[in-house]
Wavefront OBJ file of the C-alpha trace (Angstrom):
o trace
v 95.180 88.075 74.388
v 95.138 91.249 76.491
v 98.072 92.123 78.729
v 95.618 93.742 81.150
v 93.054 91.859 83.232
v 92.663 94.200 86.214
v 93.019 97.983 86.364
v 92.964 100.064 89.546
v 91.958 103.723 89.238
v 92.503 106.112 92.143
v 90.609 109.405 91.990
v 89.951 112.482 94.061
v 86.134 112.714 94.028
v 86.305 116.479 94.486
v 87.844 116.779 90.990
v 84.808 115.690 89.023
v 86.009 117.054 85.685
v 89.167 114.915 85.776
v 89.819 112.924 82.571
v 91.139 109.963 84.567
v 87.843 108.041 84.538
v 87.396 108.324 80.767
v 91.021 107.263 80.151
v 90.778 104.268 82.482
v 87.397 103.283 81.015
v 88.699 103.459 77.430
v 91.649 101.226 78.309
v 89.414 98.772 80.189
v 86.999 98.630 77.250
v 89.771 98.048 74.704
v 91.489 95.367 76.776
v 88.462 93.689 78.324
v 89.965 94.241 81.772
v 87.985 94.780 84.934
v 88.171 98.279 86.401
v 88.032 99.066 90.105
v 87.627 102.743 91.003
v 88.576 103.961 94.460
v 87.680 107.533 95.394
v 89.822 108.659 98.326
v 89.019 111.812 100.234
v 90.466 113.316 103.383
v 88.206 114.291 106.311
v 87.321 117.981 106.252
v 89.355 119.815 108.897
v 86.877 122.689 109.000
v 84.214 120.352 110.390
v 86.314 119.812 113.524
v 84.917 123.119 114.799
v 81.403 121.671 114.952
v 79.776 119.713 117.747
v 80.316 115.956 117.624
v 76.832 115.023 116.398
v 76.738 117.770 113.777
v 80.265 116.935 112.608
v 79.452 113.251 112.261
v 76.327 113.959 110.234
v 78.180 116.432 108.011
v 80.950 113.941 107.369
v 78.440 111.234 106.502
v 76.529 113.524 104.138
v 79.747 114.670 102.440
v 80.939 111.118 101.838
v 77.484 109.956 100.695
v 77.397 112.725 98.094
v 80.689 111.419 96.643
v 79.382 107.853 96.723
v 76.207 108.804 94.875
v 78.207 110.614 92.195
v 80.666 107.730 91.845
v 77.877 105.161 91.582
v 76.368 107.165 88.728
v 79.723 107.174 86.935
v 80.065 103.417 87.439
v 76.547 102.890 86.123
v 77.365 104.826 82.970
v 80.429 102.628 82.399
v 78.474 99.419 82.949
v 76.090 100.590 80.230
v 79.158 100.491 77.937
v 79.692 96.847 78.944
v 82.713 97.610 81.119
v 83.205 95.401 84.179
v 83.513 98.073 86.860
v 83.287 98.269 90.643
v 83.594 101.442 92.703
v 83.940 102.658 96.262
v 84.384 106.009 97.985
v 86.069 106.131 101.356
v 88.000 108.311 103.790
v 91.799 108.314 103.637
v 94.039 109.554 106.442
v 97.240 108.497 104.644
v 96.497 108.576 100.909
v 99.839 107.195 99.744
v 99.742 104.233 102.109
v 96.088 103.572 101.358
v 96.871 103.462 97.617
v 99.787 101.066 98.168
v 97.568 98.885 100.355
v 94.956 98.662 97.574
v 97.704 97.732 95.103
v 99.004 95.014 97.423
v 95.521 93.614 97.966
v 94.266 93.749 94.369
v 97.528 93.166 92.463
v 96.348 95.164 89.421
v 98.216 95.213 86.129
v 98.205 99.019 86.223
v 97.684 101.707 88.824
v 95.961 104.638 87.082
v 95.807 108.111 88.585
v 95.424 111.717 87.502
v 98.674 113.712 87.608
v 98.667 115.938 90.683
v 100.685 118.985 89.670
v 102.766 120.634 92.385
v 104.710 123.894 92.249
v 108.504 123.896 92.225
v 108.459 125.668 95.591
v 106.305 122.989 97.171
v 108.445 120.218 95.629
v 111.479 121.812 97.302
v 110.019 121.036 100.735
v 107.691 118.076 100.189
v 107.953 114.996 97.971
v 104.824 115.010 95.748
v 102.428 112.070 96.053
v 102.987 111.083 92.415
v 106.755 110.971 92.969
v 106.249 108.759 96.012
v 104.078 106.375 93.993
v 106.642 106.266 91.186
v 109.288 105.269 93.716
v 107.295 102.811 95.819
v 104.460 101.311 93.774
v 105.260 97.685 92.822
v 103.219 97.767 89.581
v 103.407 100.063 86.511
v 101.914 103.500 87.144
v 99.776 105.199 84.480
v 99.577 108.908 85.286
v 96.919 110.689 83.244
v 97.931 114.136 82.015
v 95.662 116.932 80.947
v 95.679 116.209 77.214
v 95.636 113.352 74.758
v 92.941 110.986 73.573
v 91.217 108.782 76.136
v 92.248 105.770 74.059
v 95.857 106.413 72.979
v 96.572 106.893 69.292
v 100.294 107.666 69.524
v 102.555 105.946 72.062
v 106.236 106.788 72.540
v 108.722 104.447 74.205
v 111.435 106.642 75.760
v 114.613 104.557 76.085
v 118.165 105.181 77.286
v 120.786 103.689 74.968
v 123.753 105.262 76.773
v 124.988 101.942 78.160
v 123.363 98.880 76.629
v 125.443 96.564 78.824
v 124.021 97.938 82.077
v 120.692 97.633 83.809
v 119.413 100.061 81.150
v 119.260 97.179 78.683
v 116.781 95.188 80.785
v 114.750 98.300 81.544
v 114.681 99.241 77.846
v 113.306 95.782 77.080
v 110.499 96.232 79.588
v 109.724 99.742 78.347
v 109.476 98.663 74.717
v 107.470 95.552 75.619
v 104.929 97.573 77.619
v 104.751 100.293 74.953
v 104.290 97.726 72.191
v 101.548 95.903 74.069
v 99.778 99.178 74.894
v 99.925 100.293 71.267
v 98.609 96.946 70.028
v 95.834 96.974 72.621
v 94.711 100.432 71.580
v 95.517 100.143 67.852
v 97.913 103.069 68.339
v 101.068 104.110 66.476
v 104.293 103.272 68.325
v 107.467 105.384 68.211
v 110.879 104.913 69.848
v 112.783 107.947 71.177
v 116.193 108.479 72.740
v 116.840 111.932 74.199
v 120.650 111.991 74.275
v 122.162 114.480 76.710
v 125.767 114.767 75.467
v 126.602 117.321 78.158
v 126.036 114.651 80.798
v 127.969 111.993 78.921
v 131.195 113.931 78.384
v 131.680 114.550 82.127
v 134.246 111.723 82.145
v 137.871 111.220 81.166
v 138.475 113.098 77.897
v 141.416 110.842 76.979
v 143.412 113.704 75.483
v 140.761 114.515 72.881
v 139.713 118.049 72.075
v 136.252 118.892 73.389
v 134.747 119.232 69.900
v 136.222 115.863 68.842
v 134.999 114.213 72.015
v 131.473 115.559 71.583
v 131.355 114.394 67.966
v 132.665 110.957 68.926
v 130.175 110.594 71.753
v 127.277 111.635 69.542
v 128.281 109.128 66.873
v 128.661 106.321 69.413
v 125.311 107.041 71.055
v 123.527 107.215 67.710
v 124.981 103.864 66.621
v 123.844 102.284 69.893
v 120.352 103.674 69.464
v 120.081 102.527 65.844
v 121.138 99.027 66.895
v 118.496 99.135 69.613
v 115.774 100.277 67.206
v 116.703 97.620 64.667
v 116.700 94.921 67.336
v 113.123 95.847 68.195
v 112.148 96.038 64.525
v 111.043 99.693 64.691
v 110.472 101.233 61.208
v 112.940 103.982 60.254
v 110.259 106.685 60.245
v 109.243 105.837 63.817
v 112.483 106.071 65.776
v 113.992 109.381 66.857
v 117.494 110.245 68.089
v 117.358 113.770 69.528
v 120.141 115.681 71.268
v 119.233 117.631 74.375
v 118.000 117.524 77.928
v 115.519 114.611 78.194
v 112.826 116.651 79.949
v 112.912 119.396 77.313
v 113.193 116.943 74.417
v 110.234 114.836 75.562
v 108.098 117.896 76.261
v 108.747 119.435 72.846
v 108.304 116.128 71.007
v 105.047 115.335 72.821
v 103.642 118.763 72.022
v 104.742 118.805 68.377
v 103.532 115.289 67.573
v 100.446 115.254 69.825
v 101.657 112.233 71.749
v 99.083 110.532 73.977
v 101.337 108.399 76.210
v 105.067 108.317 76.916
v 106.304 105.013 78.334
v 109.342 105.572 80.565
v 111.433 103.726 83.104
v 111.508 104.166 86.847
v 114.915 104.064 88.533
v 115.530 103.945 92.274
v 117.691 106.894 93.313
v 119.554 107.587 96.521
v 120.921 110.715 98.203
v 120.812 113.985 96.280
v 119.298 112.406 93.144
v 116.398 111.112 95.253
v 115.890 114.593 96.693
v 115.930 116.344 93.318
v 113.825 113.765 91.509
v 114.386 111.643 88.409
v 113.817 112.506 84.757
v 110.494 110.630 84.810
v 109.345 112.559 87.866
v 110.168 115.939 86.340
v 108.660 115.025 82.969
v 105.285 114.704 84.740
v 105.048 118.472 85.073
v 106.319 119.332 81.602
v 104.552 117.106 79.061
v 100.937 117.623 77.923
v 100.224 113.874 77.787
v 100.043 110.820 80.041
v 103.022 108.874 81.435
v 103.222 105.103 81.831
v 106.128 104.461 84.212
v 107.703 100.989 84.190
l 1 2 3 4 5 6 7 8 9 10 11 12 13 14 15 16 17 18 19 20 21 22 23 24 25 26 27 28 29 30 31 32 33 34 35 36 37 38 39 40 41 42 43 44 45 46 47 48 49 50 51 52 53 54 55 56 57 58 59 60 61 62 63 64 65 66 67 68 69 70 71 72 73 74 75 76 77 78 79 80 81 82 83 84 85 86 87 88 89 90 91 92 93 94 95 96 97 98 99 100 101 102 103 104 105 106 107 108 109 110 111 112 113 114 115 116 117 118 119 120 121 122 123 124 125 126 127 128 129 130 131 132 133 134 135 136 137 138 139 140 141 142 143 144 145 146 147 148 149 150 151 152 153 154 155 156 157 158 159 160 161 162 163 164 165 166 167 168 169 170 171 172 173 174 175 176 177 178 179 180 181 182 183 184 185 186 187 188 189 190 191 192 193 194 195 196 197 198 199 200 201 202 203 204 205 206 207 208 209 210 211 212 213 214 215 216 217 218 219 220 221 222 223 224 225 226 227 228 229 230 231 232 233 234 235 236 237 238 239 240 241 242 243 244 245 246 247 248 249 250 251 252 253 254 255 256 257 258 259 260 261 262 263 264 265 266 267 268 269 270 271 272 273 274 275 276 277 278 279 280 281 282 283 284 285 286 287 288 289 290 291 292 293 294
């Protein structure tokens, strides 16, 4: 039985070469889920310079053009026996409109193309994708620029640094979602722990030399990860313990192994961490694949 029954895809109709539709359609086809596509577009500010009647007609023509294009896309998907509905509409507050659709439809997944923002812009404004990762009540599937439309290689990125904490429950959900996605798509599933020792040793050294402490920490973390992998029944050639910064590790691994989807956790941050962004948020701009955030 499929874990997905309803998928919600949000698109920008101005980006007509986006791979988001093909990715969402492939997942809907494989799972037998219904797919609802919402094309959200902001009113054109430049039209405010026109007279009222002219502006109204221009707005109507602009939106109708998007609707015609979207209806053609939906028709093509129905020809593939995908249960799809579609609508194009104005959006004054895109984030809130998306959250309202999620609340109303209660989809199993919110699917959206990654909207890449520069580091300078992120310093002053919280990107839309980051806001959705923090506030969306359902898993968020953010489609990157690469990868197969129907995933062939799925990676569950876990954190084994403290199996007694909330990480344990989140790891369970990550692996469950990754496993179900891989089964749904007949994809290969891998488990990865990017262990950042430099962050772990920023605690009481207990009188140990730095080199001894680092070696001890690495050994402890590796044992925890191996126990985690064995508990989930992951084959030895499909789990990976890699030292390094998680963003760099995941980016390099995804590129080297041509990963299609990384399944990661979403954690609610406060204060400075919320301002700077989480690992999952920063990974969005570094990996060449899609992210499924749990």
